[in-house]
C-alpha positions in Angstrom: -19.7 -44.4 20.2 -20.7 -45.6 16.7 -21.1 -43.2 13.8 -24.9 -43.4 14.1 -24.8 -42.8 17.9 -22.4 -39.9 17.4 -24.8 -38.3 14.8 -27.7 -38.7 17.2 -25.6 -37.1 20.0 -24.7 -34.1 17.8 -28.4 -33.9 16.6 -29.3 -33.4 20.3 -26.7 -30.6 20.6 -28.1 -28.9 17.5 -31.6 -29.3 19.0 -30.5 -27.4 22.1 -29.1 -24.6 19.9 -32.4 -24.5 17.9 -34.5 -24.4 21.1 -32.5 -21.4 22.4 -32.5 -19.7 19.0 -36.3 -19.9 18.7 -36.7 -18.2 22.0 -35.2 -15.1 20.3 -36.8 -15.3 16.9 -37.7 -17.6 14.1 -35.3 -15.6 12.0 -32.4 -15.7 14.4 -29.6 -17.8 12.8 -26.8 -19.3 15.0 -23.6 -20.7 13.6 -21.7 -23.4 15.5 -17.9 -23.3 15.5 -16.5 -26.6 16.8 -13.5 -25.8 19.0 -11.0 -28.6 18.2 -8.1 -27.6 20.3 -8.1 -30.8 22.3 -9.2 -33.0 19.4 -7.3 -35.0 16.8 -7.6 -34.7 13.0 -9.5 -38.0 13.1 -12.1 -36.6 15.5 -12.4 -33.5 13.4 -13.0 -35.6 10.3 -15.7 -37.6 12.2 -17.5 -34.4 12.9 -17.0 -33.2 9.4 -18.7 -36.4 8.1 -21.9 -35.5 9.9 -22.0 -32.0 8.6 -19.8 -29.7 10.7 -17.7 -27.3 8.7 -16.4 -24.5 10.9 -13.6 -25.4 13.4 -11.7 -23.2 15.9 -8.2 -23.4 17.3 -6.6 -21.2 20.0 -2.9 -21.8 19.2 -1.4 -20.7 15.9 0.9 -23.8 15.6 -1.9 -26.2 16.2 -4.1 -24.5 13.7 -1.3 -24.6 11.1 -0.6 -28.3 11.6 -4.3 -29.3 11.5 -5.1 -27.0 8.5 -2.1 -28.5 6.6 -3.0 -32.1 7.5 -6.7 -31.6 6.5 -6.1 -29.5 3.5 -8.1 -31.9 1.3 -11.4 -31.1 3.2 -13.3 -27.8 2.7 -13.0 -26.8 6.4 -13.6 -23.2 7.6 -10.9 -22.4 10.2 -11.3 -19.8 12.9 -8.5 -18.6 15.2 -10.0 -18.0 18.6 -7.0 -17.6 20.8 -4.8 -14.8 22.1 -2.5 -13.7 19.2 1.1 -12.7 20.1 2.6 -10.1 17.7 5.4 -12.4 16.8 2.9 -15.0 15.5 0.9 -12.7 13.2 2.8 -13.8 10.1 2.3 -17.4 10.9 -1.4 -16.8 11.3 -1.6 -14.9 8.0 0.1 -17.8 6.2 -2.9 -20.0 7.1 -5.4 -17.4 5.9 -8.1 -18.3 8.5 -11.8 -17.6 7.6 -12.1 -15.5 10.8 -9.8 -14.2 13.6 -12.1 -14.0 16.6 -9.9 -12.5 19.3 -8.5 -9.0 18.3 -8.0 -7.8 21.9 -6.4 -4.4 21.6 -5.8 -1.3 19.4 -2.1 -2.0 19.6 -2.5 -5.5 18.1 -4.8 -4.0 15.4 -2.1 -1.6 14.3 0.5 -4.4 14.2 -1.9 -6.7 12.3 -2.7 -3.9 9.8 1.0 -3.4 9.0 1.5 -7.1 8.2 -1.7 -7.2 6.1 -0.6 -4.2 4.1 2.8 -5.8 3.4 1.1 -8.9 2.1 -1.6 -7.0 0.2 -4.3 -9.0 1.9 -7.2 -8.5 4.3 -8.6 -10.5 7.1 -12.1 -10.9 8.7 -11.9 -10.1 12.4 -13.9 -9.8 15.6 -13.1 -7.4 18.4 -12.8 -9.2 21.7 -14.6 -7.5 24.6 -13.8 -8.3 28.2 -17.4 -7.8 29.2 -17.1 -9.1 32.7 -13.9 -7.0 33.3 -12.0 -10.0 34.6 -8.2 -9.8 35.0 -7.8 -13.3 33.7 -9.4 -12.4 30.3 -8.2 -10.6 27.3 -10.2 -7.9 25.4 -11.1 -4.3 25.4 -13.2 -2.8 28.2 -16.9 -2.4 27.4 -16.9 1.4 27.9 -14.2 1.8 25.2 -15.3 -0.9 22.8 -17.4 1.2 20.5 -14.7 3.9 20.2 -11.9 1.3 19.5 -14.1 -0.5 17.0 -14.7 2.7 15.1 -11.0 3.6 15.3 -10.0 0.3 13.8 -12.5 0.7 11.0 -11.1 4.1 10.2 -7.4 3.5 10.6 -6.9 -0.2 9.7 -8.7 -0.7 6.3 -7.2 -4.2 5.8 -8.9 -5.4 8.9 -12.5 -6.3 8.0 -14.3 -6.0 11.3 -17.3 -8.3 11.3 -18.5 -7.9 14.9 -17.5 -8.8 18.4 -16.6 -11.8 20.6 -16.6 -12.3 24.3 -16.4 -15.0 27.0 -19.1 -15.2 29.6 -18.2 -14.3 33.2 -16.3 -16.9 35.1 -18.8 -17.7 37.8 -21.6 -20.1 38.7 -24.0 -17.1 39.1 -26.3 -17.2 36.1 -27.3 -13.6 36.5 -23.7 -12.4 36.3 -23.0 -14.5 33.3 -26.2 -13.2 31.6 -25.2 -9.6 32.4 -21.8 -10.1 30.7 -23.5 -11.5 27.6 -26.1 -8.7 27.6 -23.3 -6.1 27.9 -21.6 -7.5 24.7 -24.8 -7.7 22.8 -25.7 -4.1 23.6 -22.4 -3.0 22.2 -22.8 -5.2 19.2 -26.1 -3.5 18.3 -24.4 -0.1 18.3 -21.7 -1.1 15.8 -22.0 0.0 12.2 -21.9 -3.0 9.8 -21.4 -5.6 12.6 -23.0 -8.9 11.7 -21.4 -11.4 14.1 -21.9 -11.6 17.9 -19.8 -14.6 19.0 -20.7 -15.6 22.6 -21.2 -18.9 24.3 -19.3 -22.1 25.0 -20.2 -25.6 26.0 -21.4 -24.7 29.4 -23.4 -21.5 28.7 -24.3 -21.4 25.0 -28.0 -21.6 25.5 -28.0 -18.5 27.7 -25.6 -16.7 25.3 -28.0 -17.4 22.4 -31.0 -16.2 24.4 -29.0 -13.0 25.0 -28.5 -12.5 21.2 -25.4 -14.5 20.3 -25.4 -15.7 16.6 -22.2 -17.7 16.8 -21.2 -20.2 19.5 -17.8 -21.8 20.1 -18.5 -25.3 21.3 -15.6 -27.6 22.3 -16.1 -30.5 24.7 -19.8 -30.9 24.0 -19.2 -31.3 20.2 -16.5 -33.9 20.7 -18.2 -35.7 23.6 -15.3 -35.1 26.0 
């Protein structure tokens, strides 16, 4: 695919985001985070050249390597994967723009300790397991509001910006939609929350129509 063909291809992805966004409201803004976990630095740079700035990785080591290698470009790095406690310091070394997958109160306390010791803060999303699937990380929907408030009160170095969830793992559109609606309903109840990150390559249009204002697009952005 030539550079012009790739730009036209990405323009079509953006058009799909726009179509879904306008079904919500003219004023509804949606940010695309390109998930680059299976992509090379060259592929990231190709996407950067046609306007993409926010990129997401789900392994701390991969994020560190790519952020270091591409340090000369003004990229906005998001960490979207499960964070093990022994990797917190490595993540904080990178200073990502957003950590999207805070999945427990226990992890929040550990993260708070490390942030205090470094005299730094971090923008974070609380991950909600809206479909209550054993294979997924995140807090249960019924306890999400309470945990969110608790983190706000007890972990001042964690700047909670909103929530993230992954759509239900099924081909049933109604079940997927319900999982997105569950997350968005919680999002609307949270004081100061501005980001509702839902939707990936296979379901982002539905997620946007359910209120998502940040989508995490991997294969579709890199034409894989």
